[in-house]
FIKOLZA-1660 file (N, C-alpha, C; in steps of 0.1 Angstrom, whole numbers, plus 5000, padded with zeros to 4 digits):
% residues 84
   i   px   py   pz ch aa at
   1 2403 9585 2678  A  M  N
   1 2398 9577 2689  A  M CA
   1 2409 9577 2700  A  M  C
   2 2404 9579 2712  A  A  N
   2 2413 9580 2724  A  A CA
   2 2416 9566 2729  A  A  C
   3 2428 9565 2735  A  K  N
   3 2432 9552 2741  A  K CA
   3 2423 9548 2752  A  K  C
   4 2420 9536 2753  A  Q  N
   4 2412 9531 2764  A  Q CA
   4 2420 9521 2772  A  Q  C
   5 2419 9521 2786  A  V  N
   5 2426 9512 2794  A  V CA
   5 2419 9499 2795  A  V  C
   6 2427 9488 2792  A  V  N
   6 2422 9475 2792  A  V CA
   6 2424 9468 2806  A  V  C
   7 2436 9470 2811  A  S  N
   7 2439 9463 2824  A  S CA
   7 2449 9471 2832  A  S  C
   8 2448 9470 2845  A  V  N
   8 2458 9476 2854  A  V CA
   8 2463 9465 2864  A  V  C
   9 2476 9464 2865  A  T  N
   9 2481 9454 2874  A  T CA
   9 2491 9461 2884  A  T  C
  10 2491 9457 2896  A  R  N
  10 2500 9462 2906  A  R CA
  10 2506 9451 2914  A  R  C
  11 2520 9451 2914  A  E  N
  11 2527 9440 2920  A  E CA
  11 2541 9444 2925  A  E  C
  12 2547 9436 2933  A  N  N
  12 2561 9438 2937  A  N CA
  12 2570 9430 2929  A  N  C
  13 2580 9435 2923  A  R  N
  13 2590 9428 2915  A  R CA
  13 2604 9429 2920  A  R  C
  14 2612 9419 2919  A  Q  N
  14 2626 9419 2922  A  Q CA
  14 2633 9414 2910  A  Q  C
  15 2638 9422 2901  A  P  N
  15 2643 9418 2888  A  P CA
  15 2655 9408 2889  A  P  C
  16 2663 9409 2899  A  R  N
  16 2675 9400 2901  A  R CA
  16 2676 9397 2916  A  R  C
  17 2683 9387 2919  A  K  N
  17 2684 9382 2932  A  K CA
  17 2688 9393 2943  A  K  C
  18 2698 9401 2940  A  F  N
  18 2702 9411 2949  A  F CA
  18 2698 9425 2946  A  F  C
  19 2688 9426 2936  A  A  N
  19 2683 9439 2932  A  A CA
  19 2673 9444 2942  A  A  C
  20 2671 9457 2943  A  M  N
  20 2661 9463 2951  A  M CA
  20 2647 9460 2946  A  M  C
  21 2638 9456 2956  A  E  N
  21 2625 9453 2952  A  E CA
  21 2617 9466 2948  A  E  C
  22 2609 9465 2938  A  K  N
  22 2601 9476 2933  A  K CA
  22 2586 9473 2933  A  K  C
  23 2578 9483 2936  A  E  N
  23 2564 9481 2934  A  E CA
  23 2561 9487 2920  A  E  C
  24 2554 9479 2912  A  V  N
  24 2552 9483 2898  A  V CA
  24 2537 9483 2895  A  V  C
  25 2532 9493 2888  A  V  N
  25 2519 9494 2883  A  V CA
  25 2520 9494 2868  A  V  C
  26 2514 9485 2861  A  E  N
  26 2514 9484 2846  A  E CA
  26 2500 9486 2841  A  E  C
  27 2499 9496 2832  A  I  N
  27 2486 9499 2826  A  I CA
  27 2487 9496 2811  A  I  C
  28 2478 9487 2807  A  E  N
  28 2477 9483 2793  A  E CA
  28 2465 9489 2786  A  E  C
  29 2468 9493 2773  A  C  N
  29 2457 9500 2766  A  C CA
  29 2452 9491 2754  A  C  C
  30 2441 9495 2749  A  D  N
  30 2435 9487 2738  A  D CA
  30 2443 9487 2725  A  D  C
  31 2452 9496 2723  A  D  N
  31 2460 9497 2711  A  D CA
  31 2473 9488 2712  A  D  C
  32 2474 9481 2724  A  G  N
  32 2486 9473 2726  A  G CA
  32 2497 9479 2733  A  G  C
  33 2496 9492 2736  A  S  N
  33 2507 9499 2743  A  S CA
  33 2505 9497 2758  A  S  C
  34 2516 9499 2766  A  S  N
  34 2515 9498 2780  A  S CA
  34 2524 9509 2787  A  S  C
  35 2520 9513 2799  A  Y  N
  35 2527 9523 2806  A  Y CA
  35 2531 9517 2820  A  Y  C
  36 2544 9518 2823  A  I  N
  36 2549 9511 2835  A  I CA
  36 2554 9522 2845  A  I  C
  37 2548 9521 2857  A  F  N
  37 2551 9531 2868  A  F CA
  37 2558 9523 2878  A  F  C
  38 2569 9528 2885  A  E  N
  38 2576 9521 2895  A  E CA
  38 2578 9530 2907  A  E  C
  39 2579 9523 2919  A  R  N
  39 2582 9529 2931  A  R CA
  39 2592 9521 2938  A  R  C
  40 2603 9527 2942  A  T  N
  40 2614 9521 2950  A  T CA
  40 2616 9529 2963  A  T  C
  41 2623 9524 2972  A  E  N
  41 2626 9531 2984  A  E CA
  41 2635 9543 2981  A  E  C
  42 2642 9543 2971  A  S  N
  42 2651 9554 2968  A  S CA
  42 2644 9566 2960  A  S  C
  43 2632 9564 2956  A  N  N
  43 2625 9575 2949  A  N CA
  43 2622 9586 2959  A  N  C
  44 2623 9598 2953  A  I  N
  44 2620 9610 2961  A  I CA
  44 2606 9610 2967  A  I  C
  45 2605 9611 2980  A  G  N
  45 2591 9611 2986  A  G CA
  45 2584 9598 2985  A  G  C
  46 2591 9587 2981  A  N  N
  46 2586 9574 2980  A  N CA
  46 2574 9574 2970  A  N  C
  47 2574 9581 2960  A  A  N
  47 2563 9582 2950  A  A CA
  47 2565 9573 2938  A  A  C
  48 2554 9570 2931  A  F  N
  48 2556 9563 2918  A  F CA
  48 2561 9573 2908  A  F  C
  49 2568 9567 2898  A  R  N
  49 2572 9575 2887  A  R CA
  49 2570 9567 2874  A  R  C
  50 2568 9574 2863  A  L  N
  50 2567 9568 2850  A  L CA
  50 2580 9562 2846  A  L  C
  51 2582 9549 2845  A  A  N
  51 2595 9543 2842  A  A CA
  51 2597 9542 2827  A  A  C
  52 2587 9537 2820  A  R  N
  52 2588 9535 2806  A  R CA
  52 2574 9533 2799  A  R  C
  53 2574 9536 2786  A  R  N
  53 2563 9533 2778  A  R CA
  53 2567 9522 2768  A  R  C
  54 2558 9513 2766  A  V  N
  54 2561 9502 2756  A  V CA
  54 2550 9503 2745  A  V  C
  55 2554 9506 2733  A  S  N
  55 2544 9507 2722  A  S CA
  55 2539 9493 2718  A  S  C
  56 2529 9493 2709  A  A  N
  56 2523 9480 2704  A  A CA
  56 2534 9472 2697  A  A  C
  57 2543 9478 2691  A  N  N
  57 2553 9470 2683  A  N CA
  57 2565 9466 2692  A  N  C
  58 2565 9469 2705  A  G  N
  58 2575 9465 2714  A  G CA
  58 2586 9475 2716  A  G  C
  59 2586 9487 2710  A  A  N
  59 2596 9497 2712  A  A CA
  59 2594 9503 2725  A  A  C
  60 2605 9505 2733  A  I  N
  60 2605 9511 2746  A  I CA
  60 2609 9525 2745  A  I  C
  61 2601 9534 2752  A  S  N
  61 2604 9548 2753  A  S CA
  61 2605 9552 2767  A  S  C
  62 2615 9561 2770  A  L  N
  62 2617 9567 2783  A  L CA
  62 2612 9581 2783  A  L  C
  63 2604 9585 2773  A  S  N
  63 2599 9598 2772  A  S CA
  63 2590 9602 2783  A  S  C
  64 2592 9615 2787  A  K  N
  64 2583 9620 2798  A  K CA
  64 2572 9629 2792  A  K  C
  65 2568 9626 2780  A  A  N
  65 2557 9633 2773  A  A CA
  65 2544 9632 2781  A  A  C
  66 2535 9640 2778  A  Q  N
  66 2522 9639 2784  A  Q CA
  66 2515 9626 2783  A  Q  C
  67 2509 9621 2793  A  L  N
  67 2502 9608 2793  A  L CA
  67 2488 9610 2787  A  L  C
  68 2483 9599 2780  A  P  N
  68 2469 9599 2775  A  P CA
  68 2460 9601 2787  A  P  C
  69 2448 9607 2785  A  R  N
  69 2439 9611 2796  A  R CA
  69 2435 9598 2804  A  R  C
  70 2431 9587 2797  A  E  N
  70 2426 9576 2804  A  E CA
  70 2437 9569 2812  A  E  C
  71 2450 9569 2808  A  V  N
  71 2461 9564 2815  A  V CA
  71 2463 9572 2828  A  V  C
  72 2462 9585 2826  A  K  N
  72 2464 9594 2838  A  K CA
  72 2453 9592 2848  A  K  C
  73 2441 9590 2844  A  K  N
  73 2430 9588 2853  A  K CA
  73 2432 9574 2860  A  K  C
  74 2436 9564 2853  A  S  N
  74 2438 9551 2859  A  S CA
  74 2449 9551 2869  A  S  C
  75 2461 9558 2867  A  I  N
  75 2472 9558 2877  A  I CA
  75 2467 9566 2889  A  I  C
  76 2460 9577 2887  A  E  N
  76 2456 9585 2898  A  E CA
  76 2446 9577 2907  A  E  C
  77 2437 9569 2900  A  A  N
  77 2428 9561 2908  A  A CA
  77 2434 9549 2915  A  A  C
  78 2445 9544 2909  A  T  N
  78 2452 9532 2915  A  T CA
  78 2461 9536 2927  A  T  C
  79 2469 9546 2925  A  V  N
  79 2479 9550 2936  A  V CA
  79 2477 9565 2939  A  V  C
  80 2481 9568 2951  A  S  N
  80 2481 9582 2955  A  S CA
  80 2496 9586 2955  A  S  C
  81 2499 9597 2949  A  G  N
  81 2513 9602 2949  A  G CA
  81 2521 9596 2938  A  G  C
  82 2521 9602 2926  A  W  N
  82 2530 9598 2915  A  W CA
  82 2534 9610 2908  A  W  C
  83 2544 9610 2901  A  Y  N
  83 2549 9621 2893  A  Y CA
  83 2556 9616 2880  A  Y  C
  84 2557 9625 2870  A  K  N
  84 2564 9622 2858  A  K CA
  84 2578 9621 2859  A  K  C
% end
């Protein structure tokens, strides 16, 4: 069974008081995993990039492996210009 996207959120975050603000897109799947894409002013071409994957058990991965098909469709529909 393929992963299905449950929710997509897009927001600006500033993790610390003097940290650079980031635009973040978080895609949550039905199996409990989530994919977090970030865009900062310092990114090449001002594009979104896959920042991390969070599995259902809370393990964080920085792997640049291929995205599930539904996640890829969702990020392409949400933002223009992203890369792995």
